[in-house]
C-alpha positions as CSV (number, residue, x, y, z in Angstrom):
1,X,-23.7,-7.3,6.5
2,X,-20.8,-9.0,4.8
3,X,-18.3,-8.8,1.9
4,X,-17.4,-11.9,-0.1
5,X,-15.7,-12.8,-3.3
6,X,-17.0,-16.0,-4.9
7,X,-14.8,-18.0,-7.1
8,X,-16.9,-19.9,-9.6
9,X,-15.8,-23.0,-11.5
10,X,-18.4,-23.8,-14.1
11,X,-21.7,-23.0,-12.6
12,X,-20.8,-23.8,-9.0
13,X,-19.1,-21.7,-6.3
14,X,-15.8,-23.4,-5.6
15,X,-14.3,-20.9,-3.1
16,X,-15.7,-18.1,-0.9
17,X,-13.3,-15.4,0.2
18,X,-14.7,-13.5,3.2
19,X,-13.5,-9.9,3.8
20,X,-13.9,-7.3,6.5
21,X,-13.7,-3.6,5.7
22,X,-14.4,-0.1,7.2
23,X,-15.2,3.2,5.6
24,X,-14.2,6.2,7.8
25,X,-15.4,9.8,7.3
26,X,-15.4,13.1,9.0
27,X,-17.8,11.9,11.7
28,X,-16.1,8.6,12.3
29,X,-17.0,5.1,11.0
30,X,-19.6,5.5,8.2
31,X,-20.0,2.0,7.0
32,X,-18.5,-1.5,7.4
33,X,-18.8,-5.1,6.4
34,X,-17.7,-8.1,8.3
35,X,-15.8,-7.3,11.5
36,X,-15.0,-3.5,11.7
37,X,-12.6,-4.0,14.6
38,X,-10.7,-6.9,13.2
39,X,-7.0,-6.6,14.0
40,X,-5.0,-7.1,10.8
41,X,-1.4,-6.4,9.7
42,X,-1.4,-3.6,7.3
43,X,1.7,-4.9,5.5
44,X,2.7,-2.7,2.6
45,X,-0.5,-0.6,2.9
46,X,1.3,1.1,5.8
47,X,4.0,2.5,3.5
48,X,2.5,6.0,3.0
49,X,2.6,6.5,6.7
50,X,6.1,5.1,7.1
51,X,7.2,7.5,4.3
52,X,6.1,10.4,6.5
53,X,9.4,10.0,8.3
54,X,11.1,11.6,5.3
55,X,9.4,14.9,6.2
56,X,9.2,14.4,10.0
57,X,13.0,14.0,10.2
58,X,14.0,16.6,7.6
59,X,15.5,13.9,5.3
60,X,13.8,15.4,2.2
61,X,15.6,18.7,2.7
62,X,18.9,17.3,3.9
63,X,19.3,14.9,0.9
64,X,17.5,16.9,-1.7
65,X,14.9,14.2,-2.3
66,X,12.3,14.8,-4.9
67,X,8.7,13.6,-5.3
68,X,9.9,10.5,-7.3
69,X,12.0,9.3,-4.3
70,X,9.1,10.0,-1.9
71,X,6.7,8.1,-4.2
72,X,9.0,5.1,-4.4
73,X,9.3,5.1,-0.5
74,X,5.5,4.4,-0.5
75,X,5.7,1.7,-3.3
76,X,5.2,-1.9,-3.7
77,X,6.8,-1.6,-7.1
78,X,7.0,-3.9,-10.0
79,X,10.8,-3.8,-10.4
80,X,10.8,-2.2,-13.8
81,X,13.8,-0.3,-15.2
82,X,12.3,3.0,-14.0
83,X,11.8,1.7,-10.5
84,X,15.3,0.4,-10.2
85,X,16.7,3.7,-11.5
86,X,14.9,5.8,-8.9
87,X,15.9,3.3,-6.1
88,X,19.6,3.5,-7.2
89,X,19.4,7.3,-7.4
90,X,17.7,7.5,-3.9
91,X,20.5,5.5,-2.3
92,X,23.2,7.5,-4.1
93,X,21.9,10.7,-2.6
94,X,22.5,9.1,0.8
95,X,26.0,8.0,-0.1
96,X,24.8,4.4,0.2
97,X,24.3,1.4,-2.2
98,X,22.2,-1.7,-2.6
99,X,24.3,-3.6,-0.2
100,X,22.9,-1.4,2.6
101,X,19.3,-2.7,2.0
102,X,18.2,-5.6,4.2
103,X,15.0,-6.3,2.2
104,X,16.4,-9.3,0.5
105,X,16.0,-10.2,-3.2
106,X,13.2,-11.4,-5.3
107,X,12.5,-11.4,-9.1
108,X,10.6,-8.3,-10.3
109,X,6.8,-8.5,-10.2
110,X,6.8,-7.3,-13.8
111,X,6.9,-10.1,-16.3
112,X,8.6,-7.9,-18.8
113,X,11.3,-6.9,-16.3
114,X,11.9,-10.5,-15.4
115,X,12.3,-11.5,-19.0
116,X,14.6,-8.6,-19.6
117,X,16.9,-9.6,-16.8
118,X,16.9,-13.2,-17.9
119,X,17.6,-12.2,-21.5
120,X,20.6,-10.2,-20.3
121,X,21.8,-13.1,-18.2
122,X,21.5,-11.0,-15.0
123,X,20.1,-11.8,-11.6
124,X,17.8,-9.5,-9.6
125,X,19.3,-7.3,-6.9
126,X,17.8,-5.7,-3.8
127,X,16.9,-2.7,-6.0
128,X,14.4,-5.0,-7.8
129,X,12.7,-5.8,-4.5
130,X,9.3,-4.2,-4.3
131,X,10.2,-2.6,-0.9
132,X,13.5,-1.1,-2.0
133,X,12.1,2.4,-1.9
134,X,10.7,2.0,1.6
135,X,14.0,0.7,2.8
136,X,15.9,3.6,1.2
137,X,13.4,5.9,2.9
138,X,14.1,4.3,6.3
139,X,17.9,4.7,5.7
140,X,17.4,8.4,4.8
141,X,15.3,9.0,7.9
142,X,17.9,7.2,10.1
143,X,20.7,9.4,8.8
144,X,18.6,12.6,9.1
145,X,17.9,11.7,12.8
146,X,21.6,11.2,13.5
147,X,21.0,7.5,14.1
148,X,23.2,4.7,12.8
149,X,21.9,3.2,9.5
150,X,22.9,-0.3,10.7
151,X,20.0,-2.1,12.3
152,X,17.4,0.3,10.8
153,X,15.1,-2.7,10.4
154,X,15.0,-3.6,14.1
155,X,11.9,-2.7,16.2
156,X,13.9,-0.7,18.7
157,X,15.7,1.4,16.1
158,X,14.8,5.1,16.3
159,X,13.2,5.0,12.7
160,X,10.9,2.1,13.7
161,X,10.0,3.8,17.0
162,X,9.1,6.9,15.0
163,X,7.0,4.9,12.5
164,X,5.1,3.2,15.4
165,X,4.4,6.6,17.0
166,X,3.2,8.0,13.6
167,X,0.7,5.2,13.2
168,X,-0.4,5.6,16.9
169,X,-1.0,9.3,16.4
170,X,-2.9,8.9,13.2
171,X,-5.0,5.9,14.2
172,X,-5.5,6.7,17.8
173,X,-4.4,3.2,18.8
174,X,-1.1,1.7,19.8
175,X,-0.2,-0.7,17.0
176,X,1.0,-4.2,17.4
177,X,4.0,-5.3,15.4
178,X,5.7,-8.3,13.9
179,X,8.3,-8.9,11.2
180,X,7.2,-8.2,7.6
181,X,8.3,-10.1,4.5
182,X,11.1,-7.6,3.9
183,X,12.4,-7.9,7.5
184,X,11.2,-4.5,8.9
185,X,8.3,-4.3,11.4
186,X,4.8,-4.6,10.1
187,X,2.1,-3.0,12.1
188,X,-1.4,-4.3,13.0
189,X,-4.4,-2.1,13.9
190,X,-8.1,-2.7,14.0
191,X,-9.6,-2.0,10.6
192,X,-11.6,0.9,12.0
193,X,-8.4,2.6,13.3
194,X,-6.4,1.9,10.1
195,X,-9.3,3.5,8.1
196,X,-8.9,6.6,10.4
197,X,-5.3,6.9,9.3
198,X,-6.3,6.7,5.7
199,X,-8.9,9.3,6.2
200,X,-6.2,11.7,7.3
201,X,-4.4,10.9,4.1
202,X,-7.6,11.9,2.2
203,X,-8.1,15.0,4.4
204,X,-4.6,16.1,5.7
205,X,-6.0,19.4,7.0
206,X,-7.9,17.5,9.7
207,X,-4.9,15.5,10.9
208,X,-3.1,15.9,14.2
209,X,-0.7,18.8,14.6
210,X,2.6,18.1,12.9
211,X,1.3,15.7,10.3
212,X,-0.7,18.1,8.0
213,X,2.0,19.0,5.6
214,X,3.8,15.7,5.6
215,X,0.6,13.9,4.8
216,X,-0.2,16.4,2.0
217,X,3.2,16.0,0.5
218,X,3.2,12.2,0.6
219,X,-0.3,12.2,-1.0
220,X,0.8,14.6,-3.7
221,X,3.9,12.5,-4.5
222,X,1.8,9.3,-4.9
223,X,-0.8,11.1,-7.0
224,X,1.7,12.6,-9.3
225,X,3.8,9.5,-9.8
226,X,1.4,6.6,-9.6
227,X,3.6,4.6,-12.0
228,X,6.3,4.5,-9.3
229,X,3.9,3.4,-6.5
230,X,3.2,0.1,-8.3
231,X,3.5,-0.2,-12.1
232,X,1.7,-0.5,-15.4
233,X,-1.5,-2.6,-15.1
234,X,-1.2,-2.8,-11.3
235,X,-4.3,-1.9,-9.4
236,X,-2.8,1.0,-7.4
237,X,-1.4,2.7,-10.4
238,X,-4.5,2.0,-12.5
239,X,-6.9,3.5,-9.9
240,X,-4.8,6.6,-9.2
241,X,-4.5,7.4,-12.9
242,X,-8.4,7.5,-13.1
243,X,-9.9,8.4,-9.8
244,X,-9.3,11.0,-7.0
245,X,-7.9,8.4,-4.7
246,X,-4.7,7.2,-3.1
247,X,-4.6,3.4,-3.4
248,X,-2.1,1.2,-1.6
249,X,-2.0,-2.6,-1.7
250,X,-0.6,-4.8,1.0
251,X,0.3,-8.4,1.2
252,X,-2.1,-11.2,2.1
253,X,-5.3,-9.5,1.1
254,X,-4.9,-6.1,2.7
255,X,-5.8,-2.8,1.0
256,X,-5.9,0.8,2.0
257,X,-7.7,3.7,0.2
258,X,-7.9,7.4,0.7
259,X,-10.8,8.9,-1.3
260,X,-10.1,12.6,-1.8
261,X,-13.5,13.1,-3.2
262,X,-16.8,11.1,-3.0
263,X,-20.5,11.9,-2.6
264,X,-19.9,11.6,1.2
265,X,-16.7,13.7,1.2
266,X,-13.2,12.5,1.9
267,X,-13.1,8.9,3.1
268,X,-10.6,6.4,4.4
269,X,-10.9,2.7,3.8
270,X,-9.1,-0.3,5.3
271,X,-10.0,-3.8,3.8
272,X,-8.7,-7.3,4.6
273,X,-9.6,-10.4,2.7
274,X,-9.4,-12.8,5.6
275,X,-7.8,-15.8,3.8
276,X,-5.2,-13.5,2.2
277,X,-6.4,-14.1,-1.4
278,X,-4.9,-11.3,-3.5
279,X,-7.1,-12.0,-6.6
280,X,-10.2,-11.6,-4.4
281,X,-9.0,-8.3,-2.9
282,X,-8.8,-6.5,-6.3
283,X,-12.3,-7.6,-7.2
284,X,-13.7,-6.3,-3.9
285,X,-11.8,-3.0,-4.0
286,X,-13.4,-2.1,-7.4
287,X,-16.9,-3.2,-6.1
288,X,-16.4,-1.0,-3.0
289,X,-15.4,2.1,-4.9
290,X,-18.6,1.8,-7.0
291,X,-20.6,1.4,-3.8
292,X,-19.0,4.6,-2.5
293,X,-20.0,6.5,-5.7
294,X,-16.6,6.4,-7.5
295,X,-17.1,4.6,-10.8
296,X,-13.8,3.8,-12.6
297,X,-15.6,2.5,-15.6
298,X,-14.7,-1.0,-17.0
299,X,-11.8,-2.5,-15.2
300,X,-9.7,-5.6,-15.5
301,X,-11.2,-6.7,-12.1
302,X,-14.8,-6.9,-13.1
303,X,-15.7,-10.5,-12.7
304,X,-12.2,-11.5,-14.0
305,X,-11.9,-14.9,-15.7
306,X,-10.1,-17.8,-14.1
307,X,-7.9,-19.7,-16.6
308,X,-6.1,-23.0,-16.4
309,X,-2.5,-23.6,-17.5
310,X,-3.6,-23.9,-21.2
311,X,-5.3,-20.6,-21.0
312,X,-8.8,-22.0,-21.1
313,X,-11.5,-20.1,-19.2
314,X,-12.7,-22.3,-16.4
315,X,-14.4,-19.9,-14.0
316,X,-14.7,-16.3,-12.8
317,X,-14.5,-14.2,-9.6
318,X,-17.5,-12.2,-8.5
319,X,-17.8,-9.7,-5.6
320,X,-20.9,-9.8,-3.3
321,X,-20.8,-6.7,-1.1
322,X,-23.5,-5.5,1.4
323,X,-22.4,-2.5,3.5
324,X,-23.9,-1.6,6.9
325,X,-24.3,2.2,7.0
326,X,-24.2,4.0,10.3
């Protein structure tokens, strides 16, 4: 069976966005749509697993990091004042500053944050980058390992080798890697294997030895500080405030979910909209949650309207999901 998001303009379907997804439970793959073994880059959806290095290396204890810093390490954040403040504090605990981040600079995702910067006559800094927390986390792990912080973004740096091993251990498959938008390695796995990793985030007690407590602590940090993981109105934050899930968006149509509770028990989900359409991803995520028995109630992503530059409604997005259950 398949998963599609149709973009209607007037009464006709103008675009069809095809997706593949996998639902993983205690017994293995429970359901899928599209190609369950599609290799896809996890992009920012891998951040919860990259943040495990903060515990695996002892960085949390060494630098006195709290749950807010851990949550930001998993974040694709909106660059609000709160996000920037935690990122700056994170680096200060390491004795480092924004100049040590190699993520680059982009305007905040938050419209309000962008306007505030413009109104103050200021330019964005690396702290506003949505990956600044992840990069601070990698620097912390490097220092805790006794490795040089320089080059922490390179594939052969000890931090990146640890991250690759972590994903291999949790997925059961050696990941492929390439360079992400923020210059660190991004990892690719078959969707079925990525969903397995998210299952362990939902059920840490079943994870391989050495990962149980780190997974539990990262999950708790994200659940207790969902506003830091994304931002007001963002789907990750919105879902975690309402449902027993850990939700993590990734670039180019990727999404990962850990369902702590569902009618079928803990579940892990990996989803990829194959043409990378972000607007289609959110619509499909909500439809999938309902299909798995978690109803978030009315959401901003239920057949959202498509508007033109004048604000006129010219169409809508609609999910069409048919799961194959095993």
